[in-house]
N, C-alpha and C positions, 0 to 999 in steps of 0.2 A: 562513716561509711565511705568506702572508696568509689569514685565514679566508674561507671562501666566503660569499657573501651568501645569506640566506634570504629567499625572497619573502614579502611580508607582505600582498599583496592577492590577490583571487580572480583566477584565470586568465580571460582575456577570453572571454565567451560561456558561462561556467559558471554554475551556479545554486547559491545557498545552500541550506541544509537547509529553511528556511521556503519558499523559492521552489519547490523540487522537490516539497515536500509539497503546495502549492497546485496546481501544474501537473499533477502526475502521480498524486497519491494523495488527492485530494479532501479535503485539509486534515488528514490524519492527524498525530498529534503528532510533535514532533521526536524524542522518545524512541523511537517506533515506527520512524521512518526510520533512526535509529542502530542499532536492532535488525536491520533489514533489511541494513544494512551489515555488522555484526559476525557475525550468525548465518546470513544467507541469501545473502550474497555480492553485495549491491547495490554496483556499482562507485562508488567515491568517491575523491576526491583530497584529502589533508590539506595545508592551508597553515597553518602555525603550529599552532594547536589547533582549527581550524575545518575542517569538511568542505565540499567543493564537488563538484558533480556535472556531468558532461558530459551534456547532454540526449540526445544520440544513444546514449550508453552506457546511460542509464536506460531509454530506449525499447526498446533491444535486450534488456535484462534482463527487462523486463516481458513482451515478446513471447516470449522463450525459456521463460518460466514459463506460457505459455498465456493470458496476459491481453491486454487491449487497452491501448494506450499511454495512453489517457485514463481508464481504469477502474482503480481501485486493486486490488491483490491483496487478497483477503479473508482476513485472518489468523484469522478466526473460523469460516470455512467448514467445516473438518474437525470442530470441536467441535459446531457446529450439526447437521451430518450425523449424528454419533454420538447426539445427543439425539433427533433425529427417528427414527432407526432403532430406538432403545430404547423409544420411546413405544408405548403400546398402539394397536391399530387404531381408527379412528374408527367410531362407530356410523353407521347410515344417517341417523338424525336429526341427528347432529352434522355430517355431511357436507352435508346439505341446508341447515342453518343457516349454515354457512360459505359455501356457494354463494350464498345469499340476501344475506349481508352483502357479499360481494365484488361481486356484480352490481348491487345497488341502493344500497349504502352504509348500509343499516339492517337491523335484524333484526326 
């Protein structure tokens, strides 16, 4: 019996890890993209030892998670929320100073 051929090039129209990072995830690291694949179920197709992504599947995955296709999911959002929730309330003076900085760019 003859061995079956293993494809060695990316499927037509699919994106590499770097391309999917730039297009959908605002340049997140390849390591983070691989984490999305292994831990969060981001659909990917392995060719030899490389990952390739169908843009429509990536878009659907992002939308299913409540994101916009051009905005990266924020892996830090939950941690930031915990920090903010645990912080003491702002004083009136602190709130006024923040408002001044945000509205005028100077304190």
